[in-house]
Structures are given as C-alpha cells and as structure tokens.
C-alpha positions in Angstrom: 23.2 -188.8 -167.2 23.1 -191.9 -165.8 26.1 -193.3 -167.7 27.9 -190.0 -166.2 27.2 -191.3 -162.9 29.4 -194.8 -163.6 30.2 -197.9 -161.9 33.3 -196.2 -159.8 31.0 -194.9 -156.9 31.0 -191.1 -157.2 27.6 -189.4 -155.5 25.2 -189.0 -157.3 24.9 -185.6 -159.0 22.0 -183.4 -158.0 20.3 -182.9 -161.2 20.4 -186.6 -161.5 17.0 -186.6 -159.7 13.9 -184.8 -161.0 11.9 -182.7 -158.7 9.1 -185.7 -158.9 11.6 -188.2 -158.0 13.3 -186.2 -155.4 9.3 -185.8 -153.7 8.7 -189.8 -154.4 11.9 -190.4 -152.5 11.1 -188.2 -149.4 7.6 -189.5 -149.0 8.9 -193.2 -149.1 12.0 -192.5 -146.9 10.2 -190.2 -144.2 10.5 -190.3 -141.2 14.2 -191.6 -141.7 15.2 -188.7 -144.3 18.1 -189.9 -146.4 20.4 -187.4 -148.2 19.9 -188.4 -151.9 23.7 -186.8 -152.2 25.3 -189.5 -150.1 23.6 -192.3 -152.5 26.3 -194.1 -154.3 25.7 -196.1 -157.4 25.5 -199.7 -157.6 26.6 -202.0 -160.8 26.5 -202.0 -163.8 23.6 -204.2 -164.3 23.3 -205.8 -168.3 19.5 -206.3 -168.9 18.0 -207.9 -171.7 14.4 -207.9 -172.1 12.4 -210.2 -174.4 8.7 -209.2 -175.6 5.9 -211.3 -174.4 5.1 -214.0 -176.4 2.2 -216.8 -176.6 2.8 -219.8 -175.1 0.5 -222.9 -175.9 1.0 -225.1 -172.8 1.1 -222.2 -170.6 -2.4 -220.6 -172.2 -0.7 -217.3 -171.5 2.3 -215.1 -172.7 5.4 -215.8 -171.3 7.7 -212.6 -170.9 11.4 -213.1 -170.1 14.6 -210.7 -168.8 18.0 -211.7 -168.1 20.1 -209.5 -165.7 24.2 -209.9 -165.8 25.9 -208.5 -162.5 29.2 -208.7 -161.3 29.4 -212.1 -162.0 25.7 -213.3 -160.9 23.1 -214.1 -163.7 19.5 -214.2 -163.2 16.6 -215.3 -166.2 13.5 -214.3 -164.7 10.4 -215.3 -166.9 6.8 -213.9 -166.1 3.5 -213.9 -167.2 0.9 -210.8 -166.6 -2.5 -211.7 -165.2 -5.2 -209.8 -163.2 -4.8 -209.6 -159.5 -8.1 -211.7 -158.9 -6.8 -214.7 -160.4 -3.3 -214.3 -159.3 -3.6 -217.4 -157.0 -4.6 -219.8 -160.0 -2.1 -218.5 -162.5 0.8 -219.0 -160.0 -0.5 -222.5 -159.4 -0.9 -222.9 -163.5 2.7 -221.4 -163.9 4.3 -223.3 -161.6 3.4 -226.3 -162.9 4.0 -225.0 -166.5 7.6 -224.5 -165.0 7.9 -228.0 -163.4 6.6 -229.3 -166.9 9.6 -227.7 -168.7 11.8 -229.0 -166.0 12.9 -225.9 -164.8 14.1 -225.6 -160.8 12.1 -223.0 -159.3 13.3 -222.9 -156.1 17.1 -222.4 -157.5 17.5 -218.6 -156.2 14.6 -218.5 -153.3 14.5 -214.5 -154.1 13.4 -212.0 -156.7 16.7 -211.0 -159.2 16.3 -207.0 -157.4 16.6 -208.3 -154.2 19.8 -210.5 -154.7 21.8 -208.3 -156.6 21.1 -205.8 -154.3 22.2 -207.9 -151.3 25.3 -208.9 -153.3 26.3 -205.4 -154.1 25.6 -204.4 -150.3 27.9 -206.9 -148.9 30.8 -205.5 -151.3 30.0 -202.3 -149.6 30.4 -203.7 -145.9 33.9 -203.5 -144.5 
C-alpha cells in the first residue's frame, strides 16, 4: 500500500493506517489533533541495511544503514549497547571512528532529521 501512495504527494488513503497506528498517532499528536488524511508522503527514500558484524578493534558488532533521497546520501554506522553502558561505549565508538578516519562532525544531525528538514524546505512556499 505504501507504494500505492507514491511519491507524487497525493493524500494518504484512510486504509493505509491500521487502527493501532491511528490510536498511536492520536496519542502522539494530542492535543494538537492532526488530520491523517491531510498528510502527504515524502520521498522516496532508498534504504539499504547491512547485518551487524563483529569488529575486533571496536570490540563490538557494527551495523550500517545507507539512505539516498533526493540527492542526499547518508551512511549511518551504529552499535547496540545497554543503556547503563552508553556513555562508555559512546566514547569508545567515537574514538574508533576517529581512528578509522571518519569525519563524525560532517553531518551534525540524524539522517532522519536531515531528510525530513530537506523535504519540508521543498514543501515550503
């Protein structure tokens, strides 16, 4: 059904959302109330995800996801850790990335935020 909505921007059809998704959206958006039928699809976004694989120098499994959208391209590298150890792993992961020659300050935001802001600017008059 998502493919049916297309990238041209027609209104999303009511049956595109399940009852659970509607309840979730209503709870998330309350009290501002958003008419789901007025939403327009953005995109398309091509996404590739690679399985997590061990990296000896990192001492953890590394995951990768690539997004391409409207001339933008992102490669996100990630590790999964327990919340209690997040700060320690953030330091380790950051050092590993720097040691590998990666420019971790190049984007400065998440891929989701960057892509949504890009499409929002295109919609603005």
